[in-house]
C-alpha positions in Angstrom: 28.0 9.7 12.8 27.7 7.0 10.1 25.9 7.6 6.6 22.8 6.5 7.3 22.3 9.1 10.2 23.8 11.7 7.9 21.2 11.0 4.9 18.2 11.1 7.5 19.4 14.4 9.0 19.9 15.7 5.4 16.3 15.1 5.1 15.3 16.7 8.1 17.5 19.9 7.3 15.6 20.2 3.9 12.3 19.7 5.3 9.3 22.3 4.8 5.7 22.1 5.3 5.4 21.2 1.3 7.7 18.5 1.5 6.2 17.2 4.6 2.8 17.0 3.0 4.2 15.4 -0.1 6.0 12.6 1.9 2.6 12.0 4.0 0.9 11.7 0.7 3.4 9.3 -1.1 3.9 7.1 2.5 0.1 6.5 2.0 0.6 4.2 -1.1 2.3 2.0 1.5 -0.3 1.7 4.3 -2.9 -0.9 4.7 -6.1 1.3 3.8 -4.9 2.3 0.4 -3.2 -1.6 -0.1 -6.4 -3.2 0.7 -8.1 -0.7 -1.3 -6.2 -1.5 -4.3 -6.3 -5.2 -3.7 -10.0 -5.5 -3.3 -10.8 -3.2 -6.5 -8.7 -5.7 -8.5 -10.5 -8.9 -6.8 -13.8 -7.3 -6.9 -13.8 -5.5 -10.1 -11.1 -6.1 -12.4 -9.7 -9.7 -12.5 -10.4 -12.2 -9.4 -7.7 -14.8 -10.7 -5.1 -11.7 -10.6 -6.6 -10.5 -7.3 -6.0 -13.9 -5.9 -2.4 -14.0 -7.3 -1.3 -10.6 -6.1 -2.7 -11.3 -2.3 -0.6 -14.7 -2.4 2.3 -12.5 -3.0 1.5 -10.1 -0.5 1.0 -13.0 2.3 4.6 -13.8 1.7 5.8 -10.3 1.7 4.1 -9.2 4.8 5.1 -12.5 6.8 8.4 -12.1 5.9 8.6 -8.7 6.9 6.9 -9.1 10.3 9.4 -12.2 11.0 12.6 -10.6 10.2 11.3 -7.6 12.2 10.9 -9.7 15.2 14.2 -11.3 14.9 16.4 -8.2 14.0 14.7 -5.8 16.5 16.3 -2.7 14.8 15.5 0.6 16.8 13.6 3.4 15.0 16.3 6.1 13.6 14.3 8.8 15.7 14.7 7.1 18.9 18.6 6.6 18.5 19.8 9.6 16.5 20.2 12.9 18.4 18.3 15.7 16.9 16.2 13.4 14.6 12.4 14.2 14.8 10.3 11.5 13.7 7.2 12.7 11.4 3.8 10.7 11.3 4.8 8.5 14.0 1.2 7.0 14.1 2.5 4.5 11.1 5.7 3.6 13.0 4.5 0.7 14.7 6.9 -2.3 15.5 10.9 -2.6 14.8 12.4 -0.6 12.3 14.1 -3.4 9.8 13.0 -4.0 7.0 10.6 -1.2 6.2 7.0 -2.6 6.2 5.6 0.6 4.0 8.5 -0.2 1.5 7.8 -4.3 1.6 4.2 -3.6 1.2 4.6 -1.1 -1.7 7.3 -3.3 -3.4 5.2 -6.6 -3.4 2.0 -5.2 -4.1 3.2 -3.0 -7.2 5.7 -5.0 -8.5 3.2 -7.6 -8.5 0.9 -5.4 -10.5 3.4 -4.8 -12.8 3.9 -8.4 -13.5 0.3 -8.6 -13.8 -0.3 -6.3 -16.5 2.9 -6.2 -18.4 2.6 -2.8 -19.9 5.4 -0.2 -20.1 3.5 2.5 -18.6 2.4 0.5 -15.5 5.6 -1.0 -14.7 7.0 2.7 -14.7 4.4 3.8 -12.6 5.0 1.1 -10.2 8.3 1.5 -10.0 8.1 5.4 -9.3 5.6 4.7 -6.3 7.8 2.0 -4.8 10.8 4.3 -4.9 8.9 7.3 -3.7 7.4 5.4 -0.8 10.9 4.2 0.4 12.0 7.8 0.1 9.1 9.2 2.2 10.0 6.9 5.1 13.2 8.1 5.2 12.2 12.1 4.8 9.8 11.1 7.9 12.7 9.8 9.9 10.9 6.7 10.8 13.4 4.2 9.0 17.0 3.8 8.3 18.4 3.9 4.5 19.1 0.0 4.9 15.2 -0.7 6.2 14.2 0.7 2.9 16.5 -1.3 1.0 15.7 -4.5 2.8 11.9 -3.7 2.0 12.8 -3.4 -1.7 14.7 -6.5 -2.2 12.1 -8.5 0.1 9.2 -7.3 -1.8 10.6 -7.4 -5.4 11.9 -10.8 -4.5 8.9 -12.1 -3.1 6.9 -10.9 -6.3 9.2 -12.6 -8.9 9.4 -15.9 -6.7 5.9 -16.5 -6.0 3.9 -14.7 -8.7 4.6 -17.6 -11.3 4.0 -20.4 -8.4 0.4 -18.9 -7.8 -0.1 -18.2 -11.7 0.7 -21.9 -12.4 -1.5 -23.5 -9.6 -4.6 -25.8 -10.6 -7.8 -25.5 -8.9 -7.4 -28.2 -6.5 -3.8 -27.0 -5.5 -5.6 -23.5 -4.7 -8.2 -25.4 -2.6 -5.8 -27.2 -0.5 -3.5 -24.2 -0.1 -6.5 -22.0 0.8 -7.2 -24.4 3.6 -3.9 -24.7 4.9 -3.0 -21.3 5.1 -6.4 -20.1 6.3 -6.3 -22.4 9.5 -2.8 -22.3 9.9 -2.6 -18.4 10.3 -5.8 -18.7 12.2 -4.3 -20.8 14.8 -1.1 -18.5 14.9 -3.1 -15.5 15.3 -5.1 -16.7 18.1 -2.0 -17.9 20.0 -0.1 -14.3 19.6 -3.3 -12.7 20.2 -3.8 -14.4 23.6 -0.1 -14.0 24.3 -0.1 -10.4 23.6 -3.2 -9.9 25.7 -1.3 -11.8 28.8 1.7 -9.4 28.2 3.9 -12.6 27.6 5.6 -11.5 24.4 7.3 -8.1 22.9 4.3 -6.1 21.6 6.7 -4.2 19.6 8.0 -7.3 17.9 4.6 -9.5 17.4 1.9 -6.8 17.5 1.8 -6.5 13.6 2.5 -10.3 13.1 -0.6 -11.1 14.8 -2.5 -8.4 12.9 -1.0 -9.7 9.5 -2.0 -13.4 10.3 -5.5 -12.3 11.6 -6.2 -10.5 8.4 -4.6 -13.6 5.8 -6.6 -15.9 7.9 -10.0 -14.4 7.1 -8.9 -13.8 3.6 -7.8 -17.4 2.7 -10.5 -19.2 4.7 -13.0 -16.9 2.8 -11.3 -18.2 -0.7 -12.1 -21.5 0.7 -15.5 -21.1 1.1 -15.9 -19.0 -2.2 -14.5 -22.0 -3.8 -16.8 -24.3 -2.5 -20.1 -22.4 -2.5 -20.2 -18.9 -3.8 -17.9 -19.0 -7.3 -18.5 -15.0 -7.5 -17.3 -13.2 -10.9 -16.5 -9.8 -11.4 -18.3 -9.4 -14.8 -20.9 -6.1 -14.9 -21.0 -2.5 -16.2 -18.6 -0.1 -15.1 -21.2 1.5 -12.8 -22.0 -1.8 -11.1 -18.2 -2.3 -10.2 -17.9 1.0 -9.1 -21.1 0.6 -6.9 -19.7 -3.0 -6.0 -16.7 -1.6 -4.9 -18.1 1.6 -2.9 -20.5 -0.6 -1.1 -17.8 -3.2 -0.1 -15.0 -0.9 0.9 -17.2 1.1 2.8 -17.9 -1.9 5.4 -14.2 -2.7 5.4 -13.6 0.7 6.6 -16.5 0.3 9.1 -14.8 -2.8 10.3 -11.5 -1.4 10.8 -13.0 1.9 12.7 -14.6 -0.5 15.3 -11.3 0.2 17.4 -12.4 3.6 18.2 -15.5 2.2 20.0 -13.3 0.4 22.4 -10.8 2.5 24.2 -9.9 0.4 27.1 -6.3 -1.1 27.0 -7.4 -4.6 27.9 -9.8 -4.7 24.7 -6.9 -3.7 22.4 -5.8 -6.9 21.0 -9.1 -9.1 21.1 -10.5 -6.2 19.0 -7.6 -5.8 16.9 -7.6 -9.8 16.1 -11.5 -9.7 15.2 -11.3 -6.3 13.1 -8.6 -8.1 10.8 -10.0 -11.3 10.6 -13.6 -10.2 9.7 -11.9 -7.7 7.1 -10.4 -10.6 5.4 -13.2 -12.9 5.4 -15.6 -10.1 4.5 -13.6 -9.3 1.5 -13.4 -12.9 0.0 -16.6 -14.8 1.2 -19.0 -12.8 3.1 -19.3 -9.7 0.8 -19.3 -11.8 -2.3 -22.3 -13.9 -0.9 -24.3 -11.0 -0.1 -23.4 -9.3 -3.3 -24.8 -12.1 -5.4 -27.8 -12.0 -3.5 -28.2 -8.2 -3.9 -27.4 -8.6 -7.8 -23.6 -6.7 -7.2 -21.7 -9.7 -8.1 -22.5 -12.5 -10.9 
C-alpha cells in the first residue's frame, strides 16, 4: 500500500463524530455557496474593484482545475482503496486530481490576502486554505496529491493573475469581459448540449460546463455594467447588509431551482441556466434593479 493510501486510512482510523463535523465545517469554505457568498460580499459591499480582480483570478483557477481533471481523470480514493469510506460524497463530483475545493480555497483566500495586505488576514487565509485541504483528505474524497495540486494551482494563479487584473485599464477590462463572456458562453452551450446528448464523459465535463456557464454570466454582466449601470458600493453598514441579504437570497433561489426539476433529462439545461443566471444576476441584473430600489449608488 502506498503512502497516500496510508495517510487516508490513518484519517479514517482517528475519525469520530466530532472530527467528522469539524471536517464538514471546514470543507464548506471551499464549496461554491460559501465562495459565491464571499465574492459577492466583496463585489457588492466592500470594494468593487477588488471584487472584480479576485473573480478574475477565480476564473483562471477554476478553469485550470476543470481542464486538469478532464485530462488526468484520476479516480477518487474511496473508489479504489479497500476499506476506505468516503464522507460527504455529494461534494465529490468529477474526477479527483486536482482537488476542486482546495483550488477554490487557495485561489480565493490567497487573492484576498494579496488584496488586503494585512498580516492577520494573511494568516487567517493561510489557515483556511490548509484546513480545507486537510478536510478533503479526512473525508476520504481526495488523495494528498490532489490537495497539493490544488494548493499549487490556486496560489500560483493568484500570484500570476492578480497583478495583471490590477494594472488593466478600463478599455482593456471592457474588451476582456466581452471576450471571456462570449467565449465561455459558447463553450458552456456546446458542453451542455453534448452532455445532454450523452456524447461526452459526464464526470469529466459536467463541472467544466457549470464553471463556464457561471463565468459567462459574470463577465457578460460586467460588460453590461461597464456600459450602462456603473454601480458603486457606497452606503451605510445597514444598507450594505440589506443589499447583500436581498441579492444573495435571490442567488440561493436561483440555485435551488434544481429541486423543482426531478427529470434526469432536464438536469443539464437547468444546470446551465441556473449557473448563467446566477452569474449575470450578480454583476448586472441585481445592480440595475438595486439602483432603482436605492440599494446601490
